[in-house]
N, C-alpha and C positions, 0 to 999 in steps of 0.2 A: 460324314460317312464316306468310306473309301469305296469308289464305284469303278469297276473294271468294265470298259466297253469293248464288245466283240467287234470283229471286222464288219459283219453285216450291218450292225447298227451305225457304225461310223460311215460306211459307204452310203447308206440311206440318208444319213444326216447331211452329207455333203452334196448328194445328188438331187435332193428334193427339199420340200418345205413341210413335211408331214410330222408325224409323232416322233420319229427318230431324231429329227432336227430339233424339235422342242426338248426332248430328253437330253440330247447332247448339250444344248445351251443350259439346261437346268443343272446338269452335272458340273459344268464348268463354273457356274455362278455360285452354287450352294454346297457343293460336295468336293471331295478330294478325287480328281479324275486320275484314273490309272489305265494304262494299256501295256502291251508287251511287245518285245522285239518280234515275236512270232506274228502278232497282229500287224505290225508295221510292214513286215516282209510280205504278208498276204495282201495288204492294202496296195503296196507297190505293184505286185504281180497282177491282181485283179483289175485295178484301175487302168494300168497301162495296156493290158491285153484285151480285156473284155470291154472296157469303156473307152479305150484309146485316148486316155487323158495324156496330154503332152508332158514331157519330162519337167518342163518349167512349172506347169500348174501342179504337178505332183510334188515337186520340191517345195513349192509355196504351201501346199496343204500340209505336208509333213512338218514344216516349220511351226505350224500351229500347235504341235504337241511339245514344244520346247519347255513349257513349265509343268508338264505332266510327269508323274512318275512312270518311267518306262521299265518294266520288269525285264531283266535279261532272259534270253532263251533258256528254259530250264534244262538241267542236265538229266534229271530223272523224271519219268512220266508216271502219273498215278496208275496203280494197278486196279483198273476198273474196266468193266465190260462196257464197250460203246460200239455202236455200229460203224461210225466213221472215225478211224484211228487218227486221222489228220486233225481232229478236234482236241486231241489230248494235249498238245503243246499250249493251246489256248487255256484249257482248264488248269493245267499245271502252272501256267503263268499267273492266273488269277489266284490260285491257292498260295503260291510262293509270295505274292505281293501282299498277302494278308488283307485282301479286299473283303469288304462286307457283303458286296453284291456283285454278281456278274450279270450284266444286261446283254441279252442275246436274242436273236430271232431264230437261232439254229435249233431245230426240233430235237436233234440228237442230244444236245447239251441240256435243253429244257427237260428232257426225260430223266435226267440225273438228279433232279431236285430232291427227291427222297433219299438218294444214296450219298449225298455230300452234306455233312452236318456243319462243316466249317464255313460254308459259303451259301448265301441265298442265290439261287439262279432263277432269273425271271425275264420275261419279255419286256419290251419297252412300255406296253400298257400297264403291266404289273408294277413296274418301277414308278411310272407316273402316278399311279394310284397310291402306292406306298408313300411317295414323297408328299402327296396332297392329302394324306389320310389325317385322322384326328390327332395323331401324335407327331405332327409335322415339325414342331420345334426340336424334338430329340433327333430328327433325321438330318438336320442341317449341320454343316460344319465338318 
């Protein structure tokens, strides 16, 4: 399954040892991990400014995405009504990458679940439950 991880899930995965960290590891081990240039740009900005992560540590962290598919920044944004328009490049990247699932903690993106048919949008707990559900074998790979 192609799984696109949003910025907030990745930051939570690297900053702690909770559910987002477990989902990150699960995606890396059993699925095809995807992110986007828009996510990596946001990671650089948030981690350096808000969390004051050093450039060296930031570079090391970003190198861990070397074997992931990184979707280029989209040229066109979806024509969809959303409260925070800054979320549109993330959504556009997930759609352009042909991801099966977008895992996010962003409430604005989660509210789009019923409006986007090409992509499942779910929080880390929803993805964890999906992966560990009764049809687990069909989700791997």
